[in-house]
N, C-alpha and C positions, 0 to 999 in steps of 0.2 A: 504494500499500500504506499509506504514511504517513497519507493522508487517511482510509482505512478504519479504521486503528488509532485515530486521533484521534476519529473519529465514534463508535467503540465506547466509547472512554473517556468522552466527553461523555454518551453515552446512559446508561452505567453510573452516572456521577456524578449525572445528573438523576434517575434512577429511585431512587437510594439516598437522596436527600434527602427529608426529611419535608415534608408540606404546610406545617407551621409554619415551616420554614426559608424557603420561598418567600414566605410571608405577611410575614415580617420585612421584606423588601425589596420590598414591593409597589408602590413608587413607579414609575410607568411612564416617568418622564423618563430620558433617557440620561445617563450620567455625563459630566461635563465633563472629557474626556481629550484629550490630544494624542498620537496614535499615531505610532510610528517603526518602520521596518524597520532592524534593526541587523546589520551585518556585522562579524565579528571575523576578522581576517586575519593569517596568518603568511606572510611573503614567503619565497620561496626564497632561499638565501644569496646575497648580493650583488645582489639584484634590486629591493630597496626603492627605490633612487634612480630607476630607470626607471619603476617603478610610479607614483611620485609625479609624474614628468613627464607620464604619461598622465592621472593624476588632475587635473593642472592643465588639460588639454584638456577634461575633463569639467566642471570649474568654469567654464570660458569659456562652455560651453553653458548652464549654469545662469544665468550673468550675462546672456547674450543673451535668455533667456526670462523674466528678471525673477524668478527663483526664488532663494530663500535659505533658511536654516535647517538646512542640512546641518552636522552636528557631526562633525569629523574629528579623532580623538585619536591622537597618536603616542605609543605606550606606552613607558614607561621600565622597567617591570617586568612580569612575567607571561608567559604563554604566547604572546600575540599581539603583533604589531608595530603594528597599526592597528586601531582600532575606529571605525566610521563609522555614524552614525545618520542615516537619511534620513527626513524628515517624510512622513507619509502624509496629504497635504493633504485628501483626501476622507474621512479617518478609516478605521476598520476596515472599513467597507463596501466599500472598494476591493478587498478580498481576494476579493470575489465576482464581480468583473468578468471577462468573457472576455478583454478587452483594455482596459487602462487608457488613456484618451485622452491623459492627461498624459504617459505613457511614449511613446506614438506621436509626440507633438509633439517630445519630447526627442530621440528617435532620429532623426527627420527633420532636426532642427537640427544634431545631431552629424554626420550624413552630409554636410549642406551645408557645415559648417565644415571638414571634413577632405578634401573633394573627391569624395564619392560613397559609395554604399552598400558597394561592394567594399572601399574603403579603411577605412571604419568597421568593417566586419566583421573585417578583418585586424587593426586596432588592438585590438578586443575580444578576438580570439583571442590576441594577444600578451599583453594584460593578464592574461587568465585563465591563461596559461602561467607567469606570474610568481608565482602563488599556490601556496604549499606546502600550507597548511591553511586552511580557511574554515568558520566556523560562522555560521548566520543565525538571527536571533530576531526576535520582535515585542516591543515594549516601549511603555510609555506614561508620560506625565507628567500628574499631576493638575493641573487649572487653578485650584484653589481658593486 
């Protein structure tokens, strides 16, 4: 349903723009942007410590695969306890993949490190049970 609403909004925006608006930015080159998936998380009371223990497991997977660039902010104010930005290494195009091969490699390495797919699934289930509220967004950083 969200995808349908998004598509309708994009279609409306595109049809409501004048041809002159499109002509202004007629340069066919893609913008130089670094894309991120951003998770804003509020932990259930008393569960933040355990959540960060599991996050340390996730970081070990990143290290084993030579991945870096995750930004993990521990909030001092505001509605969320953690804000984490995950680089989209293939850019925004990764949104269209049926299955991201980078994610499949990550999941396989996580399962290997924790002793199997069943254990990995149990850890994910526990991690998700620690979350009170979560919001997910896409964001970018200009490279200029």
